[in-house]
C-alpha positions in Angstrom: 99.1 122.4 14.5 98.1 125.4 16.6 95.7 128.3 16.3 97.5 131.3 17.7 96.5 134.9 18.2 99.3 137.5 17.9 98.8 140.9 19.4 101.1 143.5 17.9 101.3 146.6 20.1 101.8 150.2 19.0 105.1 150.3 20.8 106.4 147.5 18.7 105.7 149.2 15.4 106.4 152.8 16.4 109.0 154.9 14.7 109.6 158.7 14.6 108.0 158.9 11.2 105.0 156.9 12.2 105.2 153.1 11.7 108.2 150.8 11.5 107.6 149.2 8.2 110.5 146.7 8.5 109.0 145.3 11.7 105.6 144.9 10.2 106.9 143.4 7.0 109.1 141.0 8.9 106.1 139.9 11.1 103.9 139.3 8.0 106.6 137.2 6.4 106.9 135.1 9.6 103.1 134.7 9.7 103.1 133.4 6.1 105.8 130.9 7.0 103.7 129.7 10.0 100.7 129.3 7.8 102.6 127.2 5.3 103.6 125.0 8.2 100.0 124.4 8.9 99.3 126.8 11.8 96.3 129.2 11.9 97.2 132.8 12.8 95.0 135.7 13.8 96.6 139.1 14.1 95.3 141.8 16.5 97.1 145.0 15.6 97.4 148.5 17.0 98.8 151.5 15.0 95.7 152.9 13.2 95.6 156.1 15.4 99.4 156.6 15.1 99.3 156.3 11.3 96.2 158.5 11.2 97.9 161.3 13.1 100.8 161.2 10.7 98.4 161.4 7.7 96.5 164.3 9.3 99.7 166.3 9.6 99.9 166.4 5.8 96.3 166.3 4.6 92.7 167.0 5.7 91.0 170.1 7.0 92.5 169.9 10.5 96.0 170.5 9.1 95.4 173.5 6.8 97.0 171.3 4.2 96.9 173.6 1.2 99.8 176.0 2.0 101.6 173.5 4.1 101.8 170.9 1.3 102.9 173.5 -1.2 105.7 174.6 1.1 106.7 171.0 1.7 106.9 170.2 -2.0 108.9 173.3 -2.8 111.3 172.5 0.0 111.7 168.9 -1.1 112.4 169.9 -4.7 115.0 172.5 -3.7 116.6 170.2 -1.2 117.0 167.4 -3.7 118.4 169.7 -6.4 120.9 171.1 -4.0 121.5 167.9 -2.1 120.9 169.9 1.1 119.4 167.1 3.1 119.7 169.0 6.3 117.3 171.5 5.1 114.9 168.7 4.1 115.1 167.1 7.5 114.4 170.5 9.2 111.4 171.1 7.0 110.0 167.6 7.5 110.4 167.9 11.3 107.8 170.7 11.3 105.2 168.1 10.4 106.0 165.5 13.0 106.3 167.6 16.1 103.4 168.6 18.4 103.7 172.2 17.2 102.9 171.3 13.6 99.5 173.1 13.4 96.2 171.8 14.7 96.2 168.2 15.9 93.4 165.8 16.6 92.8 166.0 20.3 91.3 162.5 20.6 91.7 159.1 19.0 88.5 158.8 17.0 89.4 160.9 14.0 93.0 159.7 13.6 91.8 156.1 13.9 89.1 156.7 11.2 91.8 158.1 8.9 94.5 155.6 9.7 92.4 152.4 9.7 92.0 152.1 5.9 95.6 153.1 5.3 96.9 150.5 7.8 94.8 147.8 6.2 96.1 148.8 2.7 99.6 148.4 4.1 98.9 145.0 5.5 97.2 143.8 2.3 100.2 144.9 0.2 102.8 143.2 2.5 100.7 140.0 2.8 100.2 139.8 -0.9 103.9 139.9 -1.4 104.3 136.7 0.5 101.2 135.0 -0.9 98.7 135.7 2.0 95.2 137.1 1.7 93.9 139.2 4.6 90.5 140.1 6.0 89.7 142.9 8.3 87.6 142.8 11.5 86.9 145.8 13.7 85.7 145.0 17.2 83.7 147.5 19.3 82.8 147.5 23.0 79.2 146.6 22.0 80.5 143.5 20.3 82.3 142.4 23.5 79.1 143.0 25.5 77.1 140.7 23.3 77.5 136.9 23.8 75.8 136.3 20.4 78.0 138.8 18.5 81.2 137.2 20.0 80.0 133.7 19.2 79.4 134.8 15.6 82.9 136.4 15.6 84.4 133.2 16.8 82.8 131.2 14.0 84.0 133.9 11.5 87.6 133.7 12.7 87.7 129.9 12.7 86.2 129.8 9.2 88.7 132.5 7.9 91.7 130.7 9.3 90.5 127.4 8.0 90.5 128.9 4.5 94.1 130.1 4.9 93.2 133.8 5.4 94.9 136.1 7.9 92.3 137.9 9.9 93.5 141.3 11.1 91.5 142.5 14.1 91.6 146.0 15.7 89.6 147.7 18.4 87.3 150.2 16.7 88.6 153.4 18.2 86.6 155.5 15.8 83.4 154.6 17.7 84.7 153.6 21.1 86.0 156.1 23.7 89.7 155.8 24.5 89.2 154.4 28.0 86.6 151.7 27.1 88.7 149.4 24.9 92.3 148.4 24.5 93.7 145.8 22.2 95.3 143.7 25.0 91.8 142.9 26.2 90.5 142.6 22.6 93.3 140.0 22.0 92.1 137.9 24.9 88.5 138.1 23.7 89.5 137.1 20.2 91.6 134.2 21.5 88.8 132.8 23.6 86.1 133.3 20.9 88.3 131.7 18.3 89.3 128.7 20.5 93.0 129.6 20.1 95.5 127.5 22.1 98.2 130.2 22.3 98.3 134.0 22.6 101.5 136.0 21.7 101.9 139.6 23.0 104.5 141.4 21.0 106.0 144.6 22.5 109.2 146.6 22.4 111.0 144.6 25.1 112.0 141.0 25.2 110.0 140.0 28.2 108.6 141.2 31.5 111.4 142.1 33.9 111.6 142.5 37.7 113.9 145.5 37.5 114.3 148.8 35.7 117.7 147.8 34.3 116.0 144.9 32.4 118.5 142.4 33.7 116.2 140.0 35.6 113.9 138.5 33.0 110.8 136.7 34.3 110.7 133.4 32.4 107.5 131.7 33.5 104.5 132.7 35.6 101.3 131.2 36.7 98.2 133.4 36.3 98.2 134.4 39.9 101.9 135.3 39.7 101.3 137.3 36.5 98.6 139.4 38.3 100.8 139.8 41.3 103.9 141.0 39.4 102.0 143.4 37.1 102.0 146.2 39.7 105.8 145.9 40.1 107.1 145.6 36.6 108.7 148.8 35.4 109.4 147.8 31.8 106.7 148.2 29.2 105.7 149.6 25.9 104.7 153.1 25.0 101.3 152.1 23.9 98.0 152.4 25.7 98.3 149.1 27.7 101.9 148.8 28.8 103.4 145.7 30.4 100.9 145.7 33.3 98.0 145.5 31.0 99.6 142.6 29.1 100.2 140.6 32.3 96.6 141.2 33.4 95.3 140.1 30.0 97.6 137.1 29.9 96.5 136.0 33.3 92.9 136.0 32.3 93.6 134.2 29.0 95.6 131.6 31.0 92.7 131.0 33.3 90.7 130.2 30.2 93.1 127.6 29.2 95.2 129.6 26.7 99.0 129.7 27.1 100.4 133.2 26.7 103.9 134.5 25.7 105.1 138.1 26.0 108.1 138.8 23.7 109.7 141.3 21.4 108.5 142.0 17.9 112.2 142.6 17.0 113.3 139.1 18.0 114.4 136.8 15.1 111.8 134.2 14.2 109.6 135.2 17.1 106.4 133.7 15.6 108.0 130.3 15.0 109.6 130.2 18.4 106.4 131.2 20.1 104.7 128.2 18.5 107.4 125.9 19.9 106.5 125.0 23.5 110.2 124.1 24.1 111.6 127.4 23.0 113.0 129.6 25.7 111.8 133.1 25.0 110.1 136.0 26.6 107.8 135.5 29.5 105.4 132.6 29.4 102.2 132.6 31.4 101.1 129.0 31.7 97.6 127.9 31.0 95.5 126.8 34.0 93.3 123.9 33.1 91.6 123.3 29.8 89.8 125.7 27.5 86.3 126.8 28.6 83.2 125.2 27.4 81.3 127.1 24.7 78.6 128.2 27.2 81.2 129.7 29.6 83.4 131.6 27.1 81.6 134.9 27.1 81.4 135.4 30.9 84.7 133.6 31.5 87.0 135.3 29.0 85.3 137.7 26.6 83.0 140.2 28.4 84.5 143.4 29.8 84.8 143.4 33.6 83.1 146.3 35.2 84.6 145.8 38.6 85.6 143.1 41.2 84.0 141.4 44.1 86.4 140.1 46.8 85.3 137.0 48.7 86.6 135.0 51.7 87.9 131.5 51.6 84.7 129.9 52.8 82.8 131.5 49.9 85.5 130.3 47.4 85.1 126.7 48.7 81.3 127.0 48.4 81.7 128.3 44.8 83.9 125.4 43.9 81.2 122.9 45.0 78.7 124.6 42.7 76.9 126.8 45.2 76.1 130.5 44.6 77.8 133.5 46.2 75.8 134.9 49.1 76.3 138.3 50.6 78.0 137.0 53.8 80.9 135.9 51.6 81.4 139.3 49.9 84.1 141.2 51.8 85.0 144.0 49.4 83.6 145.6 46.2 85.6 147.6 43.7 84.2 149.7 40.9 80.8 151.2 40.1 78.5 148.9 38.1 74.8 148.2 37.6 73.0 144.9 38.3 73.8 142.4 35.5 77.4 143.7 34.9 80.2 141.1 34.7 82.7 141.3 37.5 85.8 139.4 38.5 85.8 137.3 41.7 89.0 137.7 43.7 90.4 136.2 46.9 90.1 139.0 49.5 93.4 138.1 51.2 95.3 137.5 48.0 93.7 139.7 45.3 96.2 138.3 42.7 94.2 135.1 42.8 91.5 135.4 40.1 88.8 132.9 41.2 86.3 133.4 38.4 83.8 135.8 36.9 80.1 136.2 37.0 77.1 138.6 36.4 76.1 140.5 39.6 72.6 140.3 40.8 72.8 143.7 42.6 74.4 147.1 41.8 77.7 147.9 43.4 76.0 150.5 45.7 73.8 147.9 47.2 76.5 145.3 47.4 78.7 147.7 49.4 75.8 148.3 51.8 75.0 144.6 52.3 78.4 143.0 52.0 79.5 140.5 54.7 76.0 140.6 56.4 74.1 137.6 57.7 70.5 137.2 56.4 68.9 138.8 59.5 71.3 141.7 59.3 70.4 142.1 55.6 66.7 142.2 56.5 67.4 144.9 59.1 69.3 147.1 56.6 66.6 146.7 54.0 63.9 147.6 56.5 65.8 150.8 57.5 66.4 151.7 53.9 62.8 151.4 52.9 61.7 153.4 56.0 64.1 156.2 55.1 62.7 156.1 51.5 58.9 155.8 52.2 58.2 157.3 55.6 55.4 159.9 55.3 55.5 162.5 56.5 59.2 162.4 56.6 60.6 163.1 60.1 64.2 164.0 60.8 66.7 161.5 59.4 68.1 160.7 62.9 64.7 160.0 64.3 64.2 157.1 61.8 67.5 155.6 63.0 66.7 155.7 66.7 67.5 152.2 68.2 65.2 153.0 71.2 62.3 153.3 68.8 63.0 150.9 65.9 63.9 147.3 66.5 65.7 146.9 63.2 68.1 149.7 64.2 68.5 148.1 67.6 69.5 144.8 66.1 72.2 146.3 63.9 73.5 148.6 66.7 73.8 145.6 69.1 75.3 143.3 66.5 78.7 141.9 67.1 79.9 141.9 63.5 81.9 144.8 62.2 79.9 144.7 58.9 76.6 145.4 60.7 78.1 148.5 62.5 79.5 149.8 59.2 76.1 149.2 57.4 74.3 151.3 60.1 76.9 154.0 59.8 76.4 154.1 56.0 72.7 154.4 56.4 73.1 157.3 58.8 75.3 159.1 56.4 72.9 158.9 53.4 71.4 162.0 51.9 67.7 161.9 50.9 68.7 161.7 47.2 71.0 158.9 47.9 68.4 157.0 49.8 66.0 157.3 46.9 68.6 156.1 44.5 69.5 153.0 46.5 66.0 152.0 47.3 64.8 152.4 43.7 67.8 150.6 42.3 67.1 147.7 44.7 63.5 147.6 43.5 64.6 147.4 39.9 67.3 144.7 40.6 65.3 142.6 43.0 61.6 143.3 42.6 60.4 140.2 44.5 62.6 141.0 47.5 61.6 144.7 47.5 57.9 144.1 47.2 58.0 141.6 50.0 59.1 144.4 52.3 56.9 147.1 50.8 53.7 145.1 51.0 54.4 144.0 54.6 54.8 147.6 55.7 56.3 146.5 59.0 59.5 148.5 58.1 57.7 151.7 59.0 57.6 150.6 62.6 61.0 149.0 62.5 59.7 145.5 62.2 61.4 143.1 59.9 58.9 140.8 58.0 58.7 137.6 60.1 56.7 135.3 57.9 58.4 132.2 56.4 58.1 133.5 52.8 59.9 136.8 53.7 62.7 134.9 55.5 63.1 132.6 52.6 63.4 135.5 50.2 66.1 137.2 52.3 68.1 134.0 52.8 68.1 133.5 49.0 69.7 136.9 48.2 72.9 136.3 46.2 75.6 138.5 44.9 76.2 136.8 41.6 73.7 135.0 39.4 74.3 131.3 39.9 73.8 130.4 36.2 76.4 133.0 35.2 79.2 131.8 37.4 82.5 130.7 35.8 85.0 129.4 38.4 88.5 128.9 37.2 90.6 125.9 38.1 92.3 126.2 41.5 
């Protein structure tokens, strides 16, 4: 028997009046049948904000509800008495169009209103088919905590073992719109709960290669799913869309979870998704086995703050258990502090997700030091600290004169493109930017920074030459070794 996470998107349950009750009721009935067959189901649902907006159009201080409701009631009564349903439809349309009075301009308030109403709906529908539900709201702070997600995984496994249907939703009442989406929540829940399958339900039957929805994509590897996500044109009307689902499915598949993307309106979609032989939707095949407990948070749960692109030599080194040194980093995307979780990508084929890890340096420093050999790194650091700590401060260009400072001469005469680019970046820095970079390096790598600061040779352009300093520079890594999770090739 399988433990499956089902992610129900807002596009799947959307209707002009708010939510498609027939779709939700049918899905709950299918889940009950799957549970009776011995499967364990976890539902990640959207729709709270949509339902909340509908409710706020009729009640609450933002809608000026007093007079509006009285007018609505009067209109309904007169329409029913006269059987003038056209008048009723016109009156009701005033409350479902954007011009219907003040609207909530963000997601937080509608979500806070819609969440209890959505759960009440699910509880009633589940009770009708003999299923008891429990509600779990997941916030960004939960995903950022390994302990919280380990606790959540135990809670989900205990709930499903008792025959309950856990209903999970991103907590949009407390999280900003851009920080959390339920496609990513579904992956985190599936990894934490040790699910074997993940079903994304949307308003189309699969991912397609064309706008006419004629060329269905039947099966994908994780790399293929990431490659095709930028080309698909068919997707839902919700926050994530098809591209988000393919990206999420690829990450889940790298963690050993098979994913299916299908339509919520397809008959027996839950039972068919649990049958590995059924031909339906788009299947993203699992790559390898499920992650070990100690690797689940980094590998599949934590939010990624950016990406680090590495060369083939670095990938081969990572697969042998080595760390990621700066010479292997070829590109850095995103802005993140030291300690953030990032994705590791193949620089030549960015659709290949190699792994994930916690960075040892902030993105600003990684961009400055990327692709440099240890001696080039030492020269860049020497120049950076001189720009920061020279007293009195001469002209910026004076501190970068290769005829005066050996560290600048070494970078200027270097044969690598990375060394030339690093010198150009240093020359373009403002005084405030220099301070920011040097101080962030001191916080992220205090032992490295103090080695240079105590030596003081950087003031004359001399890189520390003692064995201890060389050892410190050679040991600089981009990602903490103990945090690395490398996915199967």
